[in-house]
N, C-alpha and C positions, 0 to 999 in steps of 0.2 A: 490715631496715635496709638495703636495698640495690637496685642496678640499675646498669648500667654502660655507657658509650660514647664521645662526641666527641674533639677535639684543638684546640690553639691555642698561643700564645707562652711564653718563659722564660730564665733564667740564674741562677747562684748561686756561693756560695763555701763551703769546708769543708776540713777536714784530709784531703787526698787521701793515703791510704796506698799501700803498694807493691803486690804481687800483681798486676801488670798481666797476667802470664801467665794468671791466672784469668779476666780479661776475655775472652780468646780462647776459652777452654773455654766459657764462658757463651754468647758469640755462636753456637758451633756447636750447642749443646744443643738449644735451641729454635729451629727456623729454619722459619719459614713466615710471613712477614709478607704479609697480603694487602692489596690495595689498599682494603679497606673496614674498618669497625670490627666488634666482635663481633656475633655474630647476636642480633638482637633487643635491647631494652633490658633492662638487667640488674635484679635484684630489689632489694628493699629493705623488703619487708613494709610497704607504705604505703597507707593508705586513699586512695581517689580516683584511684589510678593507671589509666593507660590500659589497655584490654584488650589481651592478647596479640595481636601483629601476626603475620601468617602470611607465609611466602614470603620470598624475598631482601630485599624491601623493609624487612622488620622489622629488618634489621641496621643501618640508617642512622638509626634514630629513638631519640634519647636520651630519658630519662624524668626527671621532676622529683623534687627531693628531698621528703622528706615530713616532717612534724611529729614522726614517731616518734622520730627519733634524740635521743639525749642531747644536752645542751648542751655546747659545748667546755670544757674545763677546762685548755687549755694557757695557758702564760704565757711561758716563755723559749725561745728557739730552741736546739736541741742543737748539739753539735759535730759536724763531719763525719767521714766515716769512709771507709776503704778503697779498693779498687781500682775503677777506672772501666770498666764495660761500655760497649758502644757507645751512643751516643745516638740513640734511635729517633724516628721520625716516626709510627709506629703500634705499637700493642701487638702482642706476639706471640700468635698464635690457637691454635696446635696444636703438638704434638710432631712431629718428623720421622717418617716411616713406617718404624719400626724393628718389624715384625711387627705382631701384634695388640695394640698397647699402648693403654691409655687412662689419663687423669688425671682423678681426682675432686677438685673443690675446694669449700670450704665457706667463706662470707663472713659477716662481721659479729660473730663471736663473740670470745672464748668466753663461753658462757652456761651456768651450772650446771644449767639445766633441760633442755637439749638436747645440749650438746657431749659429756657423758659417755656418753650412749647412742650417739651417732655413733662416738666412739672405741671403744666396746665392740663395735660391729658391725664395724668395720674390723679389730679385733684378732681377732675370731672367725673372719675370713676370711684373715688374715695378710697384709693389703694396707696400703700406705701412702696417704695422701692429703696434700692442701695445705690449710692453714687460713690464710686471709687475715684477720688480726685487726685489730680496732680498738683503738687504745691505751687508750681510756678504759673499755674492757671488760677488757683485758689487765691494767690496773692493779690491778683488784679480784679477778682470778682467776688469779694467778701460778701456783697448783697445777695448773690445766688446761693452762697453757703447758708447764710441765714434763712433764706427761703427754703431751702431743703430741710433744715433742722425744724423750722416752724411748721412745715407740712407733714411732720412726723416720719421723714425719711431718714435712713441711716447713712451717714457719710463715712466712707472707708477711705484708706490711705492707698495711693497708687504710685508712691514715690514722689520725688520733687520734679525731676526733668525726664522721666520715662526712659532710663537707661536699661541696657541689658545687663541684669544684676549679677550673673556669674562672672562677667568680666570686671568687677569692681572689688577693691580691697574692702575688708571688713569695716574700716573707718568711713569709707565712701557710702557703703550700704546704710550705716548707722545715721549718716548725714541726710542722705535721701529719704529715709524713713522718718527719722527723728525731726527734721525740719518741717516736714509736711504735717506731722501730728501736732507740732507746736502751733502752726498757723491755724489749723482747724480748731484747736483748743481755744486759742486767743479769740478766734472769731465767733465760735458759738458755745463756749463755755465748757466743752467736753472734747477730749481727745478721741480719735478713732479707736474702735475695738476690734476692727477687722482690717485686713490689708490683702492687696492681690498684686503679684509681681508682674511687671511689664512683660508682654509676649509669653506669659506663663512660665517664664524662665526662673524657677525658684532654685535655691541652693541651701546648703546646710547653714551658712552664715545668715542668710535671710531669715530662716525659720528661728534661729537663736535670737537674733536681734529683734525680730518682730515680737517674740514672745517677752523679751526684756522690756519692750515698750508697751506690753500689755495688750498685744493684738493676736488674733487668730487669723491664719491664712485661709482664705476663701476662693476656691477656683470656680468651675462651672460644669454643668452637665449638657447644656445646650449651647452651641455657639452659632449665633446667626451670620457670622462671617459678614457683617453689614459694612466693615471698613473696605471691603472689596467692591462695594456699590453694585450688588448684584441684581438690583431692582426691588421695588418695594413688595411685589407679589412674592418674590423668592424669599425675602426676609420673613414675611408673614407665614409662608408655607413651612419654613424651618421651625419657627416657634411652634406652630399647631401640631406638626408632625412629632415634634420631641416633646410635647406637653405630657406630664405624667406627675403623680405626687411626689414631692420632694425636689422636683428640678429646679436648678438654678440657671437662668437665661443670661447669656452675656450679649450686651449691646453696647453702643458708644453714643455719647452726646457731645463729642469733640473730636479732634484729630484729623478733620477733613471735612468733606461735604456730607453732613449728616441728615440731610433733608429726607433721604429714603427711609432712615431709621426713625425719624419723627412720624412720617406718613404710616410707616408699618405699625407702629406702636397704636396709633389711632385706629387701625383696623383689627389687630389681634387682640387687644386688651378686651374690648367688650365681647369678642368671641370667647376668650377664656372665661370670663366671668359667666357668661350665658351657659358655659359648659359645666358650670359648678365648681370652677377652681376658686380658691381663696388666695388672693395675692398678698403675701406677708413678708415680714422680715425678721430676722433673729432678734429676739428680745433680749438684750444685754445692756 
């Protein structure tokens, strides 16, 4: 259910809470905004998607939504929340270079068919990851959200129904992000501090509304394109070829058949650890 990229307009309202000091910490944690969007288009496990692009030009090509996504179930806009991080004009792409650190991220879940296996593999190697969840999935699998939180993983916001954000009115963007933050907070006791636009399709309104909800936008530097089901070996190769300090890897634990993603994680994670990489998450 995914892919990710573009930008454009926005504005909104919410109950802005205190903790402005937290915003300063957030701003320094993930610092590397490049003048482009994430590399390549992000996943979504959709039929009919364009073949993987190669080279730098892949970074600027958004991909279209697919019919795979579940239908929206949102109705009411949620209340606003917490401290305001900076309003970005581009998503953050990587962590600052603090040694050989990398971040593994998984979008579209939680899915009881694949998320437990991902969590099991991460637990076996004692490393944390980031899970950008969709509210409509989280709604039915709160146990998996709790397992993520209990395992030291960060839960990010990937909207409620995985829409193409630039096509939404600001009120709809607010509903998509806000309702998902609400269900995460209700389930694990803390709202997400990070969000990722479906398909990498960010716009001005999404940056503003995300900031009003106390969240930073995180993209990626290595796209496994696992939603295309290219084969376990190909996914492993893409991760290992792209491994470098500060890299954020994009994979999926829902949105289609993710058995290759699960199998690939079991192969590349120990290789990354053996190569001296420290798998981490932003501390916010």
